[in-house]
C-alpha angles and dihedrals in degrees: 000000000000088000090057091051091047089052091051089049093052093046093054094042087053089049091051090050093051091049090050091051092048090050091052092048092050090049093051095043099044099036092093098073146026091258090058091048092050093049090047091053092048092050095046095083090048093052091047091050092050091051092048089051091052092049090048091052093048090049091049092051092047090052089052091052090051092048092052092046093049093048088063095045138070126318092242140029124216118214104180106305092339118099116203123191112236092228091057093050090048089051091053092049091048090053090051088053090053091052091051091050090052091048091051091047091053097042120113093235108105096226093050095095094047090047091051090048093051093047095048091046090048092052093044092051095043093050092045093050092047092051093047097045093046095037087230121150096191094091091054094098088051092050090052091047092051090048090051089047090053090055093044093051091051092047092049091050091050091047092048091048091051091047091052090050091049091048090052090048091050092047090051091048090047091052089049090051092050090049090050091046089053091049092049090048089050091050093046099046107024137054111255095220105040098024092226127117114301122231095269095051092042092054090045091052091048092049090051094050091047089052092048094053099033093108097038136074092245116130126218125191121209115201130197115199121190126181111238114239093357091150090059090053091052094045097045103033102025136252092277090062089043091055090048092052091049093050092047091046091055093045091052092047089050090054089058095038120114114240092243094051125093129220131196142163111246096186140299108358095338117116123189130208131191109202106209100164117107104255135128129242093271090052090050091052092051091045094051094042088055090053091045093050090047090055094044095048094048118099115217115214122192129151093348091308119122123192143143131227136205128208136209119223129204122188132197120187125217122254098001097058098030144347099212135055093244093050093046093050092047093051093044088052090050090051090051092053089049087057090054093049090050093056105288127251096077144098120250128185117214092229089058095058114106116256092240091053091050090056090052088051 
């Protein structure tokens, strides 16, 4: 029996040694980069758990050796002037074994449960055989305790398994909720077709920027862009082609857009821009003409149909042409309609519209 326990001892010490060697190899191989360091940090708890399991198994086997040795010895043990009954000491050792079995069953190492099951079964069988062969009833409490430990280990394993399944379920549900939250955020803040800010968010962003620069000399330019004859495109080529043109238009504007500027869809074929970059009126005109020429020179191809589009631009300057988001949008819209009346495919500033025309608007 001692030979069996010695074999167990050597097997698990060898396992600990192998784990230690693997850990050293991982450390040497992966120590060159961040990826290696991250992997090493993730593996550290596993290596520590494996080592702790090995120590627990060795301690369990040593306690078994002591229990066998004490069962063949005297009825009492003298430690100094203190006399301890052998049965009491054996009971304490047996309880330590039960604690080790519970620890192994709850450990994160996958083989922990099976190791605990083998050890408890081994102790239960050994104690039962000893009691039967020697016709001794003294080990009976230990037999009952090991039987109870067997049940406890199985229950803990089942509980742990259920908890892991619940954790996986909760993680999946959490990922689904995050995905739904992202979709809802996309629907609430962005246009479904063009994937840029929707009207509500665009106006909100403009209002925030107006409030931020209300007491400064900073200028903001609000731009209304409308595709010329877009209704004709929808009526003659179909709404699918119209959607395609609108998506392509936004993508081509985004390629020319400065990183500080903001784009949004205001409705239908109307696109809004908030020019945040620090440029003067002349620079704004050059900037918007570059976008306009890019759109005009681009050939749209869809279902073997090739065509070009033009766009009319209207610009309102903050604070000269308005001091609120609503006023700026209204005046930029008016300037855009003035561009259409003047022949389309041009950029018009609200402050350049004739006074009589403003009254008509």
